[in-house]
C-alpha positions in Angstrom: 0.0 0.0 0.0 2.8 2.4 0.7 4.5 1.9 -2.6 1.2 2.7 -4.3 1.1 6.1 -2.4 4.5 6.9 -3.3 4.0 6.1 -7.1 0.9 8.5 -6.9 2.8 11.3 -5.4 5.8 10.8 -7.8 3.3 10.7 -10.8 1.7 14.0 -9.5 5.1 15.5 -9.1 5.9 14.6 -12.8 2.7 16.1 -14.2 3.3 19.3 -12.2 7.0 19.3 -13.4 5.6 19.2 -17.1 3.1 21.8 -16.5 5.9 24.1 -15.0 8.0 23.5 -18.2 5.1 25.0 -20.2 4.7 27.9 -17.9 8.5 28.7 -18.0 9.0 28.4 -21.6 8.0 32.0 -22.7 10.1 33.4 -19.6 13.2 31.4 -20.4 13.5 31.5 -24.4 14.6 35.2 -24.4 17.4 34.3 -22.2 18.2 31.1 -24.1 18.3 33.0 -27.3 21.0 35.3 -25.9 23.3 32.4 -25.8 25.6 32.3 -28.9 25.3 28.5 -29.3 21.5 28.6 -29.4 20.9 32.0 -31.1 20.8 30.4 -34.4 18.0 27.8 -33.9 15.5 28.9 -31.3 12.7 27.0 -32.9 14.6 23.8 -32.1 15.3 24.4 -28.6 11.6 25.7 -27.9 10.2 22.3 -29.6 12.7 20.4 -27.3 11.3 22.3 -24.3 7.7 21.3 -25.3 8.5 17.7 -25.9 10.1 17.5 -22.6 6.9 19.1 -21.1 4.6 16.5 -23.0 6.8 13.6 -21.9 6.7 14.7 -18.2 2.9 15.0 -18.2 2.5 11.8 -20.1 4.6 9.8 -17.9 3.1 11.2 -14.7 -0.4 10.6 -16.0 0.5 7.2 -16.9 1.8 6.4 -13.5 -1.1 8.0 -11.8 -3.5 5.9 -14.0 -1.6 2.7 -13.2 -1.5 3.3 -9.4 -5.1 4.8 -8.8 
């Protein structure tokens, strides 16, 4: 029973982290664009951030669904 509760909390934390990524992307992208290495391809960096957010939300949702 304890393992199930831990898995639910971990799933919720993953979902919240994914939502946090979506919330922070507009605030972080101007700072990332100032870095010389990433200045030529801000679209790819933004795409990678969004994929990261989707994967976190999907993984957390799956963990919550399997352990409810």
